[in-house]
Every structure is written in C-alpha cells, then in structure tokens.
mmCIF entry with sequence, helices, sheets and N, C-alpha, C, O atoms, coordinates in Angstrom:
data_MODEL
# 
_entry.id   MODEL 
# 
_entity.id                         1 
_entity.type                       polymer 
_entity.pdbx_number_of_molecules   1 
# 
_entity_poly.entity_id                      1 
_entity_poly.type                           'polypeptide(L)' 
_entity_poly.nstd_linkage                   no 
_entity_poly.nstd_monomer                   no 
_entity_poly.pdbx_seq_one_letter_code       MLDLSGKTVGDLHVTLLNAFGIPDKTFGNPAYTTGPITALVA 
_entity_poly.pdbx_seq_one_letter_code_can   MLDLSGKTVGDLHVTLLNAFGIPDKTFGNPAYTTGPITALVA 
_entity_poly.pdbx_strand_id                 A 
# 
loop_
_entity_poly_seq.entity_id 
_entity_poly_seq.num 
_entity_poly_seq.mon_id 
_entity_poly_seq.hetero 
1 1  MET n 
1 2  LEU n 
1 3  ASP n 
1 4  LEU n 
1 5  SER n 
1 6  GLY n 
1 7  LYS n 
1 8  THR n 
1 9  VAL n 
1 10 GLY n 
1 11 ASP n 
1 12 LEU n 
1 13 HIS n 
1 14 VAL n 
1 15 THR n 
1 16 LEU n 
1 17 LEU n 
1 18 ASN n 
1 19 ALA n 
1 20 PHE n 
1 21 GLY n 
1 22 ILE n 
1 23 PRO n 
1 24 ASP n 
1 25 LYS n 
1 26 THR n 
1 27 PHE n 
1 28 GLY n 
1 29 ASN n 
1 30 PRO n 
1 31 ALA n 
1 32 TYR n 
1 33 THR n 
1 34 THR n 
1 35 GLY n 
1 36 PRO n 
1 37 ILE n 
1 38 THR n 
1 39 ALA n 
1 40 LEU n 
1 41 VAL n 
1 42 ALA n 
# 
_struct_asym.id          A 
_struct_asym.entity_id   1 
# 
loop_
_struct_conf.conf_type_id 
_struct_conf.id 
_struct_conf.pdbx_PDB_helix_id 
_struct_conf.beg_label_comp_id 
_struct_conf.beg_label_asym_id 
_struct_conf.beg_label_seq_id 
_struct_conf.pdbx_beg_PDB_ins_code 
_struct_conf.end_label_comp_id 
_struct_conf.end_label_asym_id 
_struct_conf.end_label_seq_id 
_struct_conf.pdbx_end_PDB_ins_code 
_struct_conf.beg_auth_comp_id 
_struct_conf.beg_auth_asym_id 
_struct_conf.beg_auth_seq_id 
_struct_conf.end_auth_comp_id 
_struct_conf.end_auth_asym_id 
_struct_conf.end_auth_seq_id 
_struct_conf.pdbx_PDB_helix_class 
_struct_conf.details 
_struct_conf.pdbx_PDB_helix_length 
HELX_P HELX_P1 AA1 VAL A 9  ? ALA A 19 ? VAL A 9  ALA A 19 1 ? 11 
HELX_P HELX_P2 AA2 PRO A 30 ? TYR A 32 ? PRO A 30 TYR A 32 5 ? 3  
HELX_P HELX_P3 AA3 THR A 38 ? LEU A 40 ? THR A 38 LEU A 40 5 ? 3  
# 
_struct_conf_type.id          HELX_P 
_struct_conf_type.criteria    ? 
_struct_conf_type.reference   ? 
# 
loop_
_atom_site.group_PDB 
_atom_site.id 
_atom_site.type_symbol 
_atom_site.label_atom_id 
_atom_site.label_alt_id 
_atom_site.label_comp_id 
_atom_site.label_asym_id 
_atom_site.label_entity_id 
_atom_site.label_seq_id 
_atom_site.pdbx_PDB_ins_code 
_atom_site.Cartn_x 
_atom_site.Cartn_y 
_atom_site.Cartn_z 
_atom_site.occupancy 
_atom_site.B_iso_or_equiv 
_atom_site.pdbx_formal_charge 
_atom_site.auth_seq_id 
_atom_site.auth_comp_id 
_atom_site.auth_asym_id 
_atom_site.auth_atom_id 
_atom_site.pdbx_PDB_model_num 
ATOM 1   N N  . MET A 1 1  ? 113.811 120.543 127.802 1.00 0.00 ? 1  MET A N  1 
ATOM 2   C CA . MET A 1 1  ? 113.901 120.716 126.375 1.00 0.00 ? 1  MET A CA 1 
ATOM 3   C C  . MET A 1 1  ? 114.450 119.424 125.765 1.00 0.00 ? 1  MET A C  1 
ATOM 4   O O  . MET A 1 1  ? 115.347 118.787 126.317 1.00 0.00 ? 1  MET A O  1 
ATOM 5   N N  . LEU A 1 2  ? 113.896 119.062 124.631 1.00 0.00 ? 2  LEU A N  1 
ATOM 6   C CA . LEU A 1 2  ? 114.346 117.860 123.934 1.00 0.00 ? 2  LEU A CA 1 
ATOM 7   C C  . LEU A 1 2  ? 115.448 118.200 122.941 1.00 0.00 ? 2  LEU A C  1 
ATOM 8   O O  . LEU A 1 2  ? 115.367 119.195 122.221 1.00 0.00 ? 2  LEU A O  1 
ATOM 9   N N  . ASP A 1 3  ? 116.464 117.372 122.913 1.00 0.00 ? 3  ASP A N  1 
ATOM 10  C CA . ASP A 1 3  ? 117.526 117.524 121.918 1.00 0.00 ? 3  ASP A CA 1 
ATOM 11  C C  . ASP A 1 3  ? 117.209 116.572 120.771 1.00 0.00 ? 3  ASP A C  1 
ATOM 12  O O  . ASP A 1 3  ? 117.407 115.363 120.895 1.00 0.00 ? 3  ASP A O  1 
ATOM 13  N N  . LEU A 1 4  ? 116.723 117.104 119.667 1.00 0.00 ? 4  LEU A N  1 
ATOM 14  C CA . LEU A 1 4  ? 116.350 116.290 118.520 1.00 0.00 ? 4  LEU A CA 1 
ATOM 15  C C  . LEU A 1 4  ? 117.347 116.427 117.373 1.00 0.00 ? 4  LEU A C  1 
ATOM 16  O O  . LEU A 1 4  ? 117.029 116.108 116.227 1.00 0.00 ? 4  LEU A O  1 
ATOM 17  N N  . SER A 1 5  ? 118.541 116.897 117.681 1.00 0.00 ? 5  SER A N  1 
ATOM 18  C CA . SER A 1 5  ? 119.547 117.031 116.636 1.00 0.00 ? 5  SER A CA 1 
ATOM 19  C C  . SER A 1 5  ? 119.890 115.656 116.074 1.00 0.00 ? 5  SER A C  1 
ATOM 20  O O  . SER A 1 5  ? 120.076 114.699 116.826 1.00 0.00 ? 5  SER A O  1 
ATOM 21  N N  . GLY A 1 6  ? 119.972 115.568 114.781 1.00 0.00 ? 6  GLY A N  1 
ATOM 22  C CA . GLY A 1 6  ? 120.274 114.305 114.128 1.00 0.00 ? 6  GLY A CA 1 
ATOM 23  C C  . GLY A 1 6  ? 119.036 113.487 113.808 1.00 0.00 ? 6  GLY A C  1 
ATOM 24  O O  . GLY A 1 6  ? 119.139 112.454 113.145 1.00 0.00 ? 6  GLY A O  1 
ATOM 25  N N  . LYS A 1 7  ? 117.876 113.920 114.259 1.00 0.00 ? 7  LYS A N  1 
ATOM 26  C CA . LYS A 1 7  ? 116.629 113.207 113.981 1.00 0.00 ? 7  LYS A CA 1 
ATOM 27  C C  . LYS A 1 7  ? 115.970 113.805 112.740 1.00 0.00 ? 7  LYS A C  1 
ATOM 28  O O  . LYS A 1 7  ? 116.167 114.979 112.428 1.00 0.00 ? 7  LYS A O  1 
ATOM 29  N N  . THR A 1 8  ? 115.194 112.993 112.042 1.00 0.00 ? 8  THR A N  1 
ATOM 30  C CA . THR A 1 8  ? 114.569 113.425 110.791 1.00 0.00 ? 8  THR A CA 1 
ATOM 31  C C  . THR A 1 8  ? 113.050 113.306 110.893 1.00 0.00 ? 8  THR A C  1 
ATOM 32  O O  . THR A 1 8  ? 112.520 112.767 111.864 1.00 0.00 ? 8  THR A O  1 
ATOM 33  N N  . VAL A 1 9  ? 112.369 113.814 109.883 1.00 0.00 ? 9  VAL A N  1 
ATOM 34  C CA . VAL A 1 9  ? 110.918 113.669 109.825 1.00 0.00 ? 9  VAL A CA 1 
ATOM 35  C C  . VAL A 1 9  ? 110.550 112.191 109.735 1.00 0.00 ? 9  VAL A C  1 
ATOM 36  O O  . VAL A 1 9  ? 109.533 111.769 110.285 1.00 0.00 ? 9  VAL A O  1 
ATOM 37  N N  . GLY A 1 10 ? 111.376 111.401 109.044 1.00 0.00 ? 10 GLY A N  1 
ATOM 38  C CA . GLY A 1 10 ? 111.153 109.959 108.976 1.00 0.00 ? 10 GLY A CA 1 
ATOM 39  C C  . GLY A 1 10 ? 111.177 109.330 110.359 1.00 0.00 ? 10 GLY A C  1 
ATOM 40  O O  . GLY A 1 10 ? 110.399 108.421 110.645 1.00 0.00 ? 10 GLY A O  1 
ATOM 41  N N  . ASP A 1 11 ? 112.067 109.810 111.215 1.00 0.00 ? 11 ASP A N  1 
ATOM 42  C CA . ASP A 1 11 ? 112.132 109.313 112.591 1.00 0.00 ? 11 ASP A CA 1 
ATOM 43  C C  . ASP A 1 11 ? 110.837 109.624 113.343 1.00 0.00 ? 11 ASP A C  1 
ATOM 44  O O  . ASP A 1 11 ? 110.350 108.806 114.123 1.00 0.00 ? 11 ASP A O  1 
ATOM 45  N N  . LEU A 1 12 ? 110.286 110.813 113.100 1.00 0.00 ? 12 LEU A N  1 
ATOM 46  C CA . LEU A 1 12 ? 109.019 111.178 113.717 1.00 0.00 ? 12 LEU A CA 1 
ATOM 47  C C  . LEU A 1 12 ? 107.905 110.246 113.249 1.00 0.00 ? 12 LEU A C  1 
ATOM 48  O O  . LEU A 1 12 ? 107.084 109.804 114.053 1.00 0.00 ? 12 LEU A O  1 
ATOM 49  N N  . HIS A 1 13 ? 107.874 109.948 111.963 1.00 0.00 ? 13 HIS A N  1 
ATOM 50  C CA . HIS A 1 13 ? 106.859 109.045 111.426 1.00 0.00 ? 13 HIS A CA 1 
ATOM 51  C C  . HIS A 1 13 ? 107.010 107.640 112.014 1.00 0.00 ? 13 HIS A C  1 
ATOM 52  O O  . HIS A 1 13 ? 106.009 107.000 112.335 1.00 0.00 ? 13 HIS A O  1 
ATOM 53  N N  . VAL A 1 14 ? 108.229 107.157 112.157 1.00 0.00 ? 14 VAL A N  1 
ATOM 54  C CA . VAL A 1 14 ? 108.463 105.848 112.760 1.00 0.00 ? 14 VAL A CA 1 
ATOM 55  C C  . VAL A 1 14 ? 107.972 105.847 114.207 1.00 0.00 ? 14 VAL A C  1 
ATOM 56  O O  . VAL A 1 14 ? 107.370 104.874 114.659 1.00 0.00 ? 14 VAL A O  1 
ATOM 57  N N  . THR A 1 15 ? 108.226 106.925 114.923 1.00 0.00 ? 15 THR A N  1 
ATOM 58  C CA . THR A 1 15 ? 107.776 107.044 116.303 1.00 0.00 ? 15 THR A CA 1 
ATOM 59  C C  . THR A 1 15 ? 106.258 106.966 116.385 1.00 0.00 ? 15 THR A C  1 
ATOM 60  O O  . THR A 1 15 ? 105.720 106.277 117.251 1.00 0.00 ? 15 THR A O  1 
ATOM 61  N N  . LEU A 1 16 ? 105.565 107.661 115.495 1.00 0.00 ? 16 LEU A N  1 
ATOM 62  C CA . LEU A 1 16 ? 104.103 107.643 115.488 1.00 0.00 ? 16 LEU A CA 1 
ATOM 63  C C  . LEU A 1 16 ? 103.569 106.263 115.110 1.00 0.00 ? 16 LEU A C  1 
ATOM 64  O O  . LEU A 1 16 ? 102.610 105.781 115.712 1.00 0.00 ? 16 LEU A O  1 
ATOM 65  N N  . LEU A 1 17 ? 104.189 105.627 114.111 1.00 0.00 ? 17 LEU A N  1 
ATOM 66  C CA . LEU A 1 17 ? 103.772 104.271 113.740 1.00 0.00 ? 17 LEU A CA 1 
ATOM 67  C C  . LEU A 1 17 ? 103.916 103.318 114.915 1.00 0.00 ? 17 LEU A C  1 
ATOM 68  O O  . LEU A 1 17 ? 103.017 102.522 115.186 1.00 0.00 ? 17 LEU A O  1 
ATOM 69  N N  . ASN A 1 18 ? 105.038 103.394 115.611 1.00 0.00 ? 18 ASN A N  1 
ATOM 70  C CA . ASN A 1 18 ? 105.272 102.531 116.763 1.00 0.00 ? 18 ASN A CA 1 
ATOM 71  C C  . ASN A 1 18 ? 104.264 102.804 117.876 1.00 0.00 ? 18 ASN A C  1 
ATOM 72  O O  . ASN A 1 18 ? 103.839 101.876 118.565 1.00 0.00 ? 18 ASN A O  1 
ATOM 73  N N  . ALA A 1 19 ? 103.877 104.067 118.057 1.00 0.00 ? 19 ALA A N  1 
ATOM 74  C CA . ALA A 1 19 ? 102.897 104.415 119.090 1.00 0.00 ? 19 ALA A CA 1 
ATOM 75  C C  . ALA A 1 19 ? 101.540 103.780 118.797 1.00 0.00 ? 19 ALA A C  1 
ATOM 76  O O  . ALA A 1 19 ? 100.775 103.491 119.717 1.00 0.00 ? 19 ALA A O  1 
ATOM 77  N N  . PHE A 1 20 ? 101.242 103.564 117.514 1.00 0.00 ? 20 PHE A N  1 
ATOM 78  C CA . PHE A 1 20 ? 99.986  102.933 117.125 1.00 0.00 ? 20 PHE A CA 1 
ATOM 79  C C  . PHE A 1 20 ? 100.117 101.422 116.962 1.00 0.00 ? 20 PHE A C  1 
ATOM 80  O O  . PHE A 1 20 ? 99.215  100.770 116.437 1.00 0.00 ? 20 PHE A O  1 
ATOM 81  N N  . GLY A 1 21 ? 101.241 100.866 117.413 1.00 0.00 ? 21 GLY A N  1 
ATOM 82  C CA . GLY A 1 21 ? 101.411 99.423  117.411 1.00 0.00 ? 21 GLY A CA 1 
ATOM 83  C C  . GLY A 1 21 ? 101.974 98.837  116.134 1.00 0.00 ? 21 GLY A C  1 
ATOM 84  O O  . GLY A 1 21 ? 101.982 97.617  115.968 1.00 0.00 ? 21 GLY A O  1 
ATOM 85  N N  . ILE A 1 22 ? 102.443 99.677  115.233 1.00 0.00 ? 22 ILE A N  1 
ATOM 86  C CA . ILE A 1 22 ? 103.046 99.200  113.981 1.00 0.00 ? 22 ILE A CA 1 
ATOM 87  C C  . ILE A 1 22 ? 104.560 99.195  114.181 1.00 0.00 ? 22 ILE A C  1 
ATOM 88  O O  . ILE A 1 22 ? 105.164 100.261 114.302 1.00 0.00 ? 22 ILE A O  1 
ATOM 89  N N  . PRO A 1 23 ? 105.181 98.023  114.219 1.00 0.00 ? 23 PRO A N  1 
ATOM 90  C CA . PRO A 1 23 ? 106.592 97.927  114.609 1.00 0.00 ? 23 PRO A CA 1 
ATOM 91  C C  . PRO A 1 23 ? 107.604 98.208  113.493 1.00 0.00 ? 23 PRO A C  1 
ATOM 92  O O  . PRO A 1 23 ? 108.609 97.506  113.387 1.00 0.00 ? 23 PRO A O  1 
ATOM 93  N N  . ASP A 1 24 ? 107.357 99.203  112.679 1.00 0.00 ? 24 ASP A N  1 
ATOM 94  C CA . ASP A 1 24 ? 108.302 99.543  111.607 1.00 0.00 ? 24 ASP A CA 1 
ATOM 95  C C  . ASP A 1 24 ? 109.549 100.200 112.173 1.00 0.00 ? 24 ASP A C  1 
ATOM 96  O O  . ASP A 1 24 ? 109.506 100.856 113.214 1.00 0.00 ? 24 ASP A O  1 
ATOM 97  N N  . LYS A 1 25 ? 110.655 100.016 111.476 1.00 0.00 ? 25 LYS A N  1 
ATOM 98  C CA . LYS A 1 25 ? 111.934 100.614 111.876 1.00 0.00 ? 25 LYS A CA 1 
ATOM 99  C C  . LYS A 1 25 ? 112.331 101.775 110.967 1.00 0.00 ? 25 LYS A C  1 
ATOM 100 O O  . LYS A 1 25 ? 113.165 102.599 111.342 1.00 0.00 ? 25 LYS A O  1 
ATOM 101 N N  . THR A 1 26 ? 111.734 101.845 109.767 1.00 0.00 ? 26 THR A N  1 
ATOM 102 C CA . THR A 1 26 ? 112.057 102.918 108.824 1.00 0.00 ? 26 THR A CA 1 
ATOM 103 C C  . THR A 1 26 ? 110.778 103.467 108.202 1.00 0.00 ? 26 THR A C  1 
ATOM 104 O O  . THR A 1 26 ? 109.729 102.823 108.228 1.00 0.00 ? 26 THR A O  1 
ATOM 105 N N  . PHE A 1 27 ? 110.888 104.660 107.648 1.00 0.00 ? 27 PHE A N  1 
ATOM 106 C CA . PHE A 1 27 ? 109.786 105.287 106.929 1.00 0.00 ? 27 PHE A CA 1 
ATOM 107 C C  . PHE A 1 27 ? 110.405 106.052 105.765 1.00 0.00 ? 27 PHE A C  1 
ATOM 108 O O  . PHE A 1 27 ? 111.294 106.880 105.963 1.00 0.00 ? 27 PHE A O  1 
ATOM 109 N N  . GLY A 1 28 ? 109.942 105.776 104.569 1.00 0.00 ? 28 GLY A N  1 
ATOM 110 C CA . GLY A 1 28 ? 110.545 106.417 103.408 1.00 0.00 ? 28 GLY A CA 1 
ATOM 111 C C  . GLY A 1 28 ? 111.890 105.790 103.099 1.00 0.00 ? 28 GLY A C  1 
ATOM 112 O O  . GLY A 1 28 ? 112.049 104.572 103.174 1.00 0.00 ? 28 GLY A O  1 
ATOM 113 N N  . ASN A 1 29 ? 112.845 106.614 102.755 1.00 0.00 ? 29 ASN A N  1 
ATOM 114 C CA . ASN A 1 29 ? 114.186 106.144 102.415 1.00 0.00 ? 29 ASN A CA 1 
ATOM 115 C C  . ASN A 1 29 ? 114.925 105.733 103.699 1.00 0.00 ? 29 ASN A C  1 
ATOM 116 O O  . ASN A 1 29 ? 115.175 106.576 104.560 1.00 0.00 ? 29 ASN A O  1 
ATOM 117 N N  . PRO A 1 30 ? 115.272 104.457 103.832 1.00 0.00 ? 30 PRO A N  1 
ATOM 118 C CA . PRO A 1 30 ? 115.944 104.001 105.064 1.00 0.00 ? 30 PRO A CA 1 
ATOM 119 C C  . PRO A 1 30 ? 117.264 104.711 105.346 1.00 0.00 ? 30 PRO A C  1 
ATOM 120 O O  . PRO A 1 30 ? 117.709 104.745 106.493 1.00 0.00 ? 30 PRO A O  1 
ATOM 121 N N  . ALA A 1 31 ? 117.887 105.270 104.337 1.00 0.00 ? 31 ALA A N  1 
ATOM 122 C CA . ALA A 1 31 ? 119.149 105.982 104.553 1.00 0.00 ? 31 ALA A CA 1 
ATOM 123 C C  . ALA A 1 31 ? 118.957 107.250 105.377 1.00 0.00 ? 31 ALA A C  1 
ATOM 124 O O  . ALA A 1 31 ? 119.915 107.767 105.951 1.00 0.00 ? 31 ALA A O  1 
ATOM 125 N N  . TYR A 1 32 ? 117.724 107.755 105.440 1.00 0.00 ? 32 TYR A N  1 
ATOM 126 C CA . TYR A 1 32 ? 117.452 108.998 106.170 1.00 0.00 ? 32 TYR A CA 1 
ATOM 127 C C  . TYR A 1 32 ? 116.627 108.774 107.436 1.00 0.00 ? 32 TYR A C  1 
ATOM 128 O O  . TYR A 1 32 ? 116.099 109.726 108.009 1.00 0.00 ? 32 TYR A O  1 
ATOM 129 N N  . THR A 1 33 ? 116.517 107.536 107.869 1.00 0.00 ? 33 THR A N  1 
ATOM 130 C CA . THR A 1 33 ? 115.779 107.228 109.092 1.00 0.00 ? 33 THR A CA 1 
ATOM 131 C C  . THR A 1 33 ? 116.725 106.542 110.065 1.00 0.00 ? 33 THR A C  1 
ATOM 132 O O  . THR A 1 33 ? 117.333 105.523 109.738 1.00 0.00 ? 33 THR A O  1 
ATOM 133 N N  . THR A 1 34 ? 116.846 107.105 111.263 1.00 0.00 ? 34 THR A N  1 
ATOM 134 C CA . THR A 1 34 ? 117.742 106.519 112.259 1.00 0.00 ? 34 THR A CA 1 
ATOM 135 C C  . THR A 1 34 ? 116.996 105.713 113.307 1.00 0.00 ? 34 THR A C  1 
ATOM 136 O O  . THR A 1 34 ? 117.623 105.031 114.119 1.00 0.00 ? 34 THR A O  1 
ATOM 137 N N  . GLY A 1 35 ? 115.670 105.776 113.308 1.00 0.00 ? 35 GLY A N  1 
ATOM 138 C CA . GLY A 1 35 ? 114.868 105.016 114.262 1.00 0.00 ? 35 GLY A CA 1 
ATOM 139 C C  . GLY A 1 35 ? 113.920 105.913 115.023 1.00 0.00 ? 35 GLY A C  1 
ATOM 140 O O  . GLY A 1 35 ? 113.901 107.126 114.815 1.00 0.00 ? 35 GLY A O  1 
ATOM 141 N N  . PRO A 1 36 ? 113.129 105.319 115.910 1.00 0.00 ? 36 PRO A N  1 
ATOM 142 C CA . PRO A 1 36 ? 112.151 106.109 116.645 1.00 0.00 ? 36 PRO A CA 1 
ATOM 143 C C  . PRO A 1 36 ? 112.814 107.113 117.597 1.00 0.00 ? 36 PRO A C  1 
ATOM 144 O O  . PRO A 1 36 ? 113.946 106.929 118.044 1.00 0.00 ? 36 PRO A O  1 
ATOM 145 N N  . ILE A 1 37 ? 112.080 108.157 117.879 1.00 0.00 ? 37 ILE A N  1 
ATOM 146 C CA . ILE A 1 37 ? 112.543 109.184 118.815 1.00 0.00 ? 37 ILE A CA 1 
ATOM 147 C C  . ILE A 1 37 ? 112.081 108.744 120.208 1.00 0.00 ? 37 ILE A C  1 
ATOM 148 O O  . ILE A 1 37 ? 110.935 108.977 120.594 1.00 0.00 ? 37 ILE A O  1 
ATOM 149 N N  . THR A 1 38 ? 112.972 108.115 120.944 1.00 0.00 ? 38 THR A N  1 
ATOM 150 C CA . THR A 1 38 ? 112.613 107.518 122.233 1.00 0.00 ? 38 THR A CA 1 
ATOM 151 C C  . THR A 1 38 ? 112.217 108.561 123.275 1.00 0.00 ? 38 THR A C  1 
ATOM 152 O O  . THR A 1 38 ? 111.479 108.240 124.207 1.00 0.00 ? 38 THR A O  1 
ATOM 153 N N  . ALA A 1 39 ? 112.684 109.788 123.141 1.00 0.00 ? 39 ALA A N  1 
ATOM 154 C CA . ALA A 1 39 ? 112.344 110.843 124.105 1.00 0.00 ? 39 ALA A CA 1 
ATOM 155 C C  . ALA A 1 39 ? 110.870 111.226 124.020 1.00 0.00 ? 39 ALA A C  1 
ATOM 156 O O  . ALA A 1 39 ? 110.335 111.813 124.961 1.00 0.00 ? 39 ALA A O  1 
ATOM 157 N N  . LEU A 1 40 ? 110.202 110.905 122.911 1.00 0.00 ? 40 LEU A N  1 
ATOM 158 C CA . LEU A 1 40 ? 108.792 111.252 122.756 1.00 0.00 ? 40 LEU A CA 1 
ATOM 159 C C  . LEU A 1 40 ? 107.861 110.156 123.238 1.00 0.00 ? 40 LEU A C  1 
ATOM 160 O O  . LEU A 1 40 ? 106.668 110.398 123.422 1.00 0.00 ? 40 LEU A O  1 
ATOM 161 N N  . VAL A 1 41 ? 108.380 108.963 123.446 1.00 0.00 ? 41 VAL A N  1 
ATOM 162 C CA . VAL A 1 41 ? 107.541 107.819 123.830 1.00 0.00 ? 41 VAL A CA 1 
ATOM 163 C C  . VAL A 1 41 ? 107.453 107.752 125.340 1.00 0.00 ? 41 VAL A C  1 
ATOM 164 O O  . VAL A 1 41 ? 108.466 107.733 126.040 1.00 0.00 ? 41 VAL A O  1 
ATOM 165 N N  . ALA A 1 42 ? 106.227 107.717 125.828 1.00 0.00 ? 42 ALA A N  1 
ATOM 166 C CA . ALA A 1 42 ? 106.038 107.664 127.299 1.00 0.00 ? 42 ALA A CA 1 
ATOM 167 C C  . ALA A 1 42 ? 105.761 106.255 127.754 1.00 0.00 ? 42 ALA A C  1 
ATOM 168 O O  . ALA A 1 42 ? 105.578 106.017 128.948 1.00 0.00 ? 42 ALA A O  1 
# 
C-alpha cells in the first residue's frame, strides 16, 4: 500500500509531467505542490 499522505493533486500532475519527460517541479499554485510522487515512478 502506498502512503500518499501530504501529497496533493498537483503532485500527481507533476509526477505525470515528469513521466512524459517534462521536468517541471510544480503544477498550479507552487504553495500546494511538494514535488513528484516518487513511489509511483518505476
């Protein structure tokens, strides 16, 4: 089971962008994005 506590939808979007080769660190309001969800990246 993944522990995603503290992660936001913005983090999910950053993770997807990074998976497609777009090296963004934030999505939307940077105050609500903590970074990519590393547990989802293989």
